[in-house]
C-alpha angles and dihedrals in degrees: 000000000000122000090244093052090046092051095051090049091050090051091049090050089051095048090048092049093046091052087052092053092046092053092045123090093225115136113246088210095069114098092223094053091049089052092050091047093052095047097042100037114013100044097046087046095052092044093048091052092046090053094048092050094045096238097119112082092217107146096022090126091054090048092057090045090052092048091050091047089051093050092047088050093049088048093049091051091050093053089047089051091047093056090051093049097052090260101300127101138163126219089247091055091050092045090050100044096047101034094244132143107258091243091057092047091048090050092053093048091047090052088056089050093051089049086051095240089122140024132222118243130169131213124226084258092059097252113148112236122198105213118199107202096197093046090053094054102043090112093064094057090097089067095052123130138179117295091242093051093055 
């Protein structure tokens, strides 16, 4: 359920409960009635308004998980592209293929460089190329042998 839908639902519950309190003959001077009014009307109304205004951090954990999943998906797509392009990509190629802003594509590629998954190269024309060593040499995996046999 989205934060907006939950906020609207909480406001509806608060309104319904407030209407019930208004139609009842309970004394507002009694501490138990005030406590029930606070729990049943005021708290849902405040939480509903906070969700609608975006001030309540509900779902912040899911937002960070969503952002991490998005970054992992972009990285996986970049690596897939690298295997198809003989291990070399530019930020413009990634941005075009993945419908990303060039800055975001560059940031994703730079993250792969910082983790030593890719290396930077430059063309004679000054274009920065991201080279993926493993992707360039995928064709040689059939001739692999044990580390001690090498």
